[in-house]
N, C-alpha and C positions, 0 to 999 in steps of 0.2 A: 457583678451582675450586669451592669450597664454595658461593659465591654463585650461580654458574651452575647447579650441580646442584640447589640448593634451589629456584631459579626453575623449573627443568625438572620437578622432582618434586612441589613443593608449590604453586607459583604465584608470581605477581608480587610483588615487594617492595612495602611500603606507600608508598614513594617511591623515585625513581631512585638516590639516594645511600645508601640504607639498607644497613647492615651487619647481618648476622644475629646475634642473640644466640645463645649456646650454653650448654648445661648438661650435667650428667651424667645419662644414663639409668641407668647403673650404673657404679660405680667399683671397680676391682680385683675384679670378679666380680659375678655376679647377686645375691649375698647382701647386697651393700653398695650401697644406693641413694644414700647420702650420702657425700661425701668426708670423710675423717678430717682435721679442721682442725688437728691437731697435727703433721702431716707438713710437711717443709720447703717443698714447693711451695705451701703455704697460709700461708706467712709473707710478708706483704706490706709494702712500703714505699711510702708512709710508714706508720708504725704508726698505728693508729686504729680507728675503729668501722666494721664491715662487717655485711652481712646475708646470710645463707644462706636462699634461698627454696626451698620445696618446692612444685612446680607439677604440675598435671595438664592436659595438652593432648591434643586429639584426635590419633589416629595420623596422620590425613591432613594435619595441620598441622606435622608433625615429620619431619625426615630424620635417621636414625641413621647413625653411622659409627664405624669402629674407631679409637679414639684413638691407639693405638700405630702403626698403619699410616699414620695421618695424617702422622706425622713422616717417613715415607719420601717423601711428596710434598713436605713442607717442605724436604727435602734434594734435591729435584729428581731423584728416582730412579724407576726402573721398579718397579712393584708386581707381583711375580711370585706366582703361586698355588702353585707347586711348583718343585722343582729342575729338572724337565724344561722347564717354561715359561720359567724364567730362562735355561736353556741354549739354548733355541730363539731367544729374543730376542737373546742375546749372539752366537749364530751368524749371525743376520741382520745384526747390527752389524758383525761381522767381514767378512761378504760385502760390505757397503757400503764398508768401509775398503779392501778389496782392489780393488773395481771400483765406484766411486761412480756413482750415477745419480739423477736426480730422482725416478724412480718408486720406487726403494728408499728414498730419503730420506723420501718421503711415506708409504710403508708403515710405516717405523720411527716417524715422528712420530705417525701414527694409532695404532699399537700402544702406544706410550709413553703417550699421553694417555688412551686407553681403559683402560689398566691402572689408572689412578688411580680410575676408577669402582668398582673392586673394594672399596675401603674402605667403600663404601655398601652393598654386597651382603653381608649378614651370613652367608650360606651359602658365599660364595666363599672367604673367608679362614678356613677351618675346619681342624681337625686333619687329618693329623698335622703339616702344615707350619706351622701357626699355633696360637696358644693356643685351647683349647676355649672355647666361648661363655661357659660359667659362670665363666671366669677373666678374661675381657676387661674392659677399661674402654671403655664405649660412650658416646660423646658425642652430643648431640642439638642440631641447629640448627633454628631456626624464625624466622619473620618478626615475630610479634606475640605479646605476652603480655597478656591481659586480667586485670584485678584479680580477677575471679571464678575464674580459673584458679590463683591462688595459694592453696594449701591450708594452708601454715604458713610461719612465718619464725622465724629464730633470729638474734638479735643476738650478735655476738662482737667481741672486740677483738684485733687482730693485734699481734704483737710485732715488734720490729725485724727486718728481713729478714736472713737468714743468707746468707753467700756460698755459691754452689754450689761443690762440691768441684772444685778444679783450674781454675776459670774466673775466679774473683775477681769475677764479676758477681752481681747480686742478681735475685731473682725479680721480675718486673714486676707492677704492680698490675692486678688483673682482678676481674671479678665471677664469682661461682659460683652456679649454679642446679642444683638436683637435680630431675629429672623422674621421675615414676613413674606407674604406672597404678593 
């Protein structure tokens, strides 16, 4: 989904197999451009040296999305904008369950996948049904990062990954970038 939307909104990837890098536009609210490296999600395994980059990219080269809403897509769910929207979608599913048809199935598929585009619309997922923009974690995807777009860097050493509560798994190794204007 992200790759397709990034291509649609920003342009073609640098090569066909390219995966878009991502970073934080702001983390846990507008006041925090950088992630707090002390929190559990930033404990990586294997322990070692990492780099936090602060970058500045042109708006046209970046696609922003709601980080928390992204997890709705990862769980293969409909992204509703309100209780009424969700009720309408569920009513359409109930109608399909009662009297299945190819037309209803196609309408549901279209509504389902279009709902995913809402995580990219910073106005669609607004209060009162979602967090206010000043409290959101907003991620940024892009195709390319040039050296002159790197404004600063910070070296840090991770500690041993901690198990997530209840899962017994560890946080996977990833790169983190902070984007700002």
